PASEBA-1860 file (N, C-alpha, C; in nm, 3 decimals):
! residues 136
1> MAHATPPP> 4.930/3.528/-0.418/4.893/3.633/-0.510/4.754/3.602/-0.566 ~ 4.664/3.695/-0.556/4.526/3.676/-0.602/4.519/3.703/-0.752 ~ 4.439/3.622/-0.820/4.417/3.641/-0.963/4.289/3.720/-0.982 ~ 4.297/3.820/-1.064/4.178/3.900/-1.094/4.087/3.822/-1.186 ~ 3.960/3.822/-1.155/3.862/3.756/-1.241/3.818/3.857/-1.346 ~ 3.829/3.818/-1.474/3.786/3.913/-1.576/3.636/3.938/-1.566 ~ 3.595/4.059/-1.601/3.451/4.087/-1.594/3.377/4.000/-1.694 ~ 3.252/3.963/-1.661/3.175/3.881/-1.755/3.148/3.959/-1.884
9> YQAVYAPY> 3.135/3.885/-1.992/3.108/3.947/-2.121/2.977/4.024/-2.114 ~ 2.976/4.143/-2.170/2.854/4.222/-2.179/2.824/4.247/-2.326 ~ 2.703/4.222/-2.364/2.661/4.241/-2.502/2.676/4.387/-2.542 ~ 2.706/4.409/-2.667/2.714/4.545/-2.720/2.577/4.611/-2.710 ~ 2.474/4.534/-2.746/2.338/4.586/-2.744/2.256/4.507/-2.643 ~ 2.201/4.578/-2.544/2.111/4.516/-2.447/1.981/4.478/-2.518 ~ 1.905/4.384/-2.462/1.784/4.336/-2.531/1.687/4.446/-2.575 ~ 1.659/4.543/-2.490/1.564/4.647/-2.531/1.623/4.741/-2.636
17> TVIDKARQ> 1.755/4.754/-2.635/1.821/4.833/-2.739/1.809/4.761/-2.873 ~ 1.823/4.628/-2.871/1.807/4.549/-2.994/1.666/4.572/-3.050 ~ 1.568/4.566/-2.963/1.429/4.585/-3.007/1.411/4.724/-3.067 ~ 1.456/4.826/-2.996/1.439/4.964/-3.044/1.511/4.987/-3.177 ~ 1.638/4.945/-3.184/1.715/4.967/-3.306/1.659/4.885/-3.422 ~ 1.611/4.764/-3.395/1.553/4.681/-3.501/1.427/4.747/-3.556 ~ 1.347/4.804/-3.468/1.225/4.871/-3.513/1.256/4.992/-3.599 ~ 1.366/5.061/-3.570/1.406/5.178/-3.650/1.468/5.135/-3.783
25> GVLRSEAD> 1.529/5.019/-3.783/1.601/4.971/-3.900/1.746/5.016/-3.895 ~ 1.835/4.923/-3.920/1.978/4.950/-3.915/2.024/4.981/-4.057 ~ 2.117/5.072/-4.070/2.169/5.108/-4.202/2.245/4.993/-4.266 ~ 2.234/4.983/-4.396/2.305/4.880/-4.473/2.456/4.888/-4.449 ~ 2.508/5.009/-4.435/2.652/5.027/-4.413/2.699/4.957/-4.286 ~ 2.611/4.947/-4.186/2.648/4.878/-4.062/2.666/4.729/-4.085 ~ 2.594/4.673/-4.181/2.609/4.531/-4.212/2.751/4.504/-4.263 ~ 2.805/4.595/-4.342/2.942/4.579/-4.391/3.042/4.587/-4.277
33> QVAALAGL> 3.019/4.677/-4.184/3.109/4.691/-4.069/3.107/4.564/-3.983 ~ 2.989/4.510/-3.961/2.978/4.388/-3.881/3.042/4.270/-3.953 ~ 3.020/4.260/-4.081/3.081/4.152/-4.160/3.233/4.156/-4.149 ~ 3.288/4.275/-4.146/3.433/4.291/-4.139/3.490/4.241/-4.007 ~ 3.409/4.235/-3.901/3.458/4.189/-3.771/3.515/4.047/-3.779 ~ 3.454/3.962/-3.862/3.498/3.823/-3.870/3.517/3.777/-4.014 ~ 3.531/3.872/-4.105/3.556/3.837/-4.244/3.443/3.760/-4.309 ~ 3.319/3.797/-4.279/3.205/3.729/-4.339/3.181/3.781/-4.481
41> TDLEMARI> 3.150/3.692/-4.570/3.123/3.729/-4.708/2.981/3.784/-4.721 ~ 2.953/3.849/-4.833/2.817/3.899/-4.857/2.717/3.783/-4.863 ~ 2.759/3.672/-4.919/2.670/3.556/-4.927/2.638/3.504/-4.785 ~ 2.738/3.498/-4.699/2.715/3.455/-4.561/2.626/3.555/-4.487 ~ 2.652/3.684/-4.510/2.570/3.787/-4.444/2.425/3.780/-4.491 ~ 2.405/3.763/-4.618/2.268/3.755/-4.671/2.194/3.638/-4.608 ~ 2.261/3.525/-4.596/2.197/3.407/-4.535/2.160/3.435/-4.390 ~ 2.252/3.496/-4.316/2.227/3.528/-4.175/2.112/3.629/-4.162
49> LNMSDRNL> 2.108/3.727/-4.252/2.005/3.830/-4.247/1.872/3.785/-4.307 ~ 1.870/3.661/-4.356/1.750/3.602/-4.413/1.700/3.682/-4.534 ~ 1.796/3.711/-4.622/1.762/3.779/-4.746/1.852/3.726/-4.857 ~ 1.815/3.750/-4.979/1.899/3.703/-5.089/2.021/3.794/-5.100 ~ 2.130/3.738/-5.150/2.250/3.821/-5.167/2.223/3.932/-5.268 ~ 2.137/3.905/-5.363/2.100/4.005/-5.463/2.031/4.125/-5.397 ~ 1.936/4.098/-5.307/1.867/4.207/-5.237/1.963/4.283/-5.145 ~ 2.055/4.211/-5.083/2.153/4.277/-4.998/2.239/4.372/-5.081
57> HRLKPQER> 2.281/4.327/-5.198/2.364/4.410/-5.286/2.289/4.532/-5.339 ~ 2.159/4.521/-5.354/2.079/4.632/-5.407/2.068/4.749/-5.309 ~ 2.079/4.719/-5.182/2.063/4.824/-5.081/2.182/4.920/-5.083 ~ 2.152/5.048/-5.085/2.256/5.150/-5.077/2.299/5.162/-4.931 ~ 2.423/5.207/-4.906/2.473/5.216/-4.769/2.384/5.294/-4.673 ~ 2.313/5.397/-4.722/2.230/5.479/-4.634/2.087/5.424/-4.620 ~ 2.054/5.316/-4.689/1.921/5.256/-4.676/1.917/5.166/-4.552 ~ 1.795/5.151/-4.501/1.777/5.072/-4.379/1.733/4.930/-4.413
65> LSRDASER> 1.783/4.838/-4.332/1.741/4.698/-4.343/1.600/4.685/-4.285 ~ 1.531/4.578/-4.319/1.400/4.550/-4.260/1.415/4.526/-4.110 ~ 1.304/4.524/-4.041/1.306/4.500/-3.897/1.372/4.366/-3.865 ~ 1.332/4.260/-3.936/1.388/4.128/-3.908/1.537/4.122/-3.939 ~ 1.578/4.176/-4.053/1.720/4.177/-4.089/1.799/4.262/-3.991 ~ 1.742/4.373/-3.946/1.808/4.458/-3.848/1.829/4.384/-3.717 ~ 1.726/4.315/-3.672/1.738/4.240/-3.547/1.848/4.134/-3.560 ~ 1.850/4.063/-3.669/1.952/3.961/-3.691/2.092/4.022/-3.694
73> LLLLTNLL> 2.105/4.140/-3.755/2.234/4.207/-3.760/2.281/4.246/-3.620 ~ 2.189/4.295/-3.539/2.223/4.333/-3.402/2.260/4.211/-3.319 ~ 2.187/4.102/-3.337/2.222/3.977/-3.268/2.359/3.928/-3.313 ~ 2.386/3.939/-3.442/2.515/3.898/-3.495/2.626/3.986/-3.438 ~ 2.602/4.114/-3.426/2.701/4.205/-3.366/2.735/4.158/-3.225 ~ 2.633/4.132/-3.145/2.657/4.083/-3.009/2.735/3.953/-3.010 ~ 2.697/3.862/-3.097/2.763/3.731/-3.104/2.910/3.745/-3.144 ~ 2.937/3.826/-3.246/3.075/3.842/-3.292/3.160/3.914/-3.187
81> RHGLDVFD> 3.104/4.011/-3.120/3.179/4.078/-3.012/3.210/3.979/-2.899 ~ 3.113/3.893/-2.869/3.137/3.789/-2.768/3.249/3.696/-2.816 ~ 3.241/3.656/-2.942/3.344/3.569/-2.997/3.482/3.632/-2.995 ~ 3.489/3.759/-3.030/3.618/3.829/-3.025/3.671/3.837/-2.882 ~ 3.580/3.857/-2.787/3.619/3.859/-2.646/3.675/3.722/-2.604 ~ 3.607/3.616/-2.644/3.649/3.480/-2.609/3.784/3.445/-2.674 ~ 3.802/3.486/-2.798/3.925/3.453/-2.872/4.027/3.567/-2.868 ~ 4.025/3.647/-2.764/4.124/3.752/-2.740/4.143/3.845/-2.859
89> DDAETLAD> 4.032/3.889/-2.916/4.032/3.983/-3.029/4.103/3.931/-3.153 ~ 4.114/3.799/-3.165/4.176/3.737/-3.282/4.066/3.704/-3.384 ~ 4.045/3.796/-3.479/3.937/3.782/-3.576/3.957/3.659/-3.665 ~ 4.080/3.626/-3.696/4.106/3.510/-3.781/4.067/3.379/-3.710 ~ 4.099/3.369/-3.583/4.059/3.251/-3.506/3.908/3.242/-3.497 ~ 3.843/3.355/-3.473/3.696/3.357/-3.469/3.638/3.314/-3.603 ~ 3.692/3.367/-3.712/3.642/3.332/-3.846/3.658/3.182/-3.871 ~ 3.771/3.126/-3.833/3.793/2.981/-3.850/3.694/2.902/-3.764
97> WLRSSIRE> 3.674/2.946/-3.641/3.582/2.876/-3.551/3.439/2.880/-3.605 ~ 3.399/2.994/-3.658/3.263/3.008/-3.712/3.237/2.911/-3.827 ~ 3.341/2.873/-3.897/3.327/2.785/-4.013/3.361/2.639/-3.982 ~ 3.394/2.609/-3.858/3.433/2.474/-3.818/3.314/2.394/-3.767 ~ 3.317/2.266/-3.793/3.214/2.176/-3.741/3.235/2.164/-3.590 ~ 3.128/2.185/-3.513/3.135/2.183/-3.366/3.044/2.072/-3.315 ~ 3.101/1.981/-3.240/3.024/1.866/-3.190/2.901/1.911/-3.110 ~ 2.919/2.012/-3.026/2.809/2.061/-2.942/2.696/2.123/-3.023
105> LNSQSPLQ> 2.725/2.153/-3.149/2.623/2.212/-3.237/2.575/2.109/-3.338 ~ 2.568/1.985/-3.292/2.520/1.876/-3.376/2.607/1.860/-3.501 ~ 2.739/1.880/-3.480/2.840/1.868/-3.585/2.817/1.964/-3.702 ~ 2.758/2.078/-3.673/2.741/2.183/-3.772/2.834/2.299/-3.735 ~ 2.861/2.383/-3.832/2.940/2.502/-3.801/2.848/2.608/-3.741 ~ 2.904/2.695/-3.658/2.820/2.804/-3.605/2.750/2.883/-3.717 ~ 2.819/2.911/-3.826/2.756/2.986/-3.935/2.633/2.917/-3.992 ~ 2.634/2.785/-3.993/2.518/2.712/-4.046/2.394/2.734/-3.961
113> LLDTTTGF> 2.413/2.763/-3.833/2.299/2.779/-3.743/2.248/2.921/-3.733 ~ 2.321/3.016/-3.788/2.283/3.156/-3.772/2.172/3.200/-3.866 ~ 2.106/3.105/-3.930/1.989/3.141/-4.011/1.861/3.137/-3.928 ~ 1.874/3.103/-3.798/1.760/3.104/-3.706/1.799/3.176/-3.578 ~ 1.701/3.235/-3.511/1.731/3.302/-3.384/1.768/3.200/-3.277 ~ 1.711/3.082/-3.282/1.749/2.976/-3.189/1.896/2.941/-3.208 ~ 1.940/2.939/-3.333/2.080/2.911/-3.362/2.174/3.014/-3.300 ~ 2.134/3.140/-3.300/2.215/3.243/-3.235/2.237/3.209/-3.089
121> GLVDDVLG> 2.130/3.167/-3.022/2.140/3.131/-2.881/2.231/3.012/-2.858 ~ 2.219/2.911/-2.943/2.303/2.792/-2.928/2.451/2.825/-2.947 ~ 2.480/2.904/-3.049/2.620/2.942/-3.076/2.674/3.027/-2.961 ~ 2.594/3.119/-2.910/2.638/3.201/-2.798/2.662/3.117/-2.673 ~ 2.580/3.014/-2.652/2.600/2.923/-2.538/2.734/2.852/-2.548 ~ 2.770/2.806/-2.668/2.898/2.739/-2.687/3.013/2.836/-2.660 ~ 3.000/2.960/-2.706/3.103/3.060/-2.677/3.117/3.080/-2.526 ~ 3.005/3.082/-2.456/3.008/3.095/-2.310/3.081/2.978/-2.244
129> RIEHGIVG> 3.058/2.858/-2.295/3.127/2.741/-2.239/3.277/2.749/-2.265 ~ 3.315/2.792/-2.384/3.458/2.809/-2.415/3.517/2.914/-2.320 ~ 3.445/3.021/-2.304/3.492/3.133/-2.220/3.519/3.087/-2.077 ~ 3.437/2.995/-2.029/3.451/2.948/-1.891/3.526/2.817/-1.880 ~ 3.584/2.771/-1.990/3.666/2.651/-1.987/3.590/2.522/-1.972 ~ 3.464/2.521/-2.012/3.381/2.402/-2.001/3.387/2.328/-2.133 ~ 3.447/2.211/-2.129/3.462/2.131/-2.251/3.334/2.054/-2.275 ~ 3.286/2.052/-2.401/3.159/1.990/-2.437/3.160/1.847/-2.449
END
């Protein structure tokens, strides 16, 4: 009996879509929706978006994030969707993993690294290794 190979993970937003949407600015309300995917707090979201929690709270739902914050939000969306795919849509497991110290990430939690774009890549690489059963 042949086993079907699951299709490879595909990002929600392709690279050029990230660029275009970031340039337009993403609505503040979308940040709340993305945070809900893995139970991220406003403080965690503000850190990831590279803004103060106070400035994040000031934005009305229909206001747009800056280009940089929008890009980070779109990257976070892709990362969280990848994580949900890896952890079989178990948001609680993903949330726990995001806050756990990971040896492959220099004993830091994935959330600690999401304040840089390089960190996004490192965290996504670890998710890819988990997805393919490669132990670090």
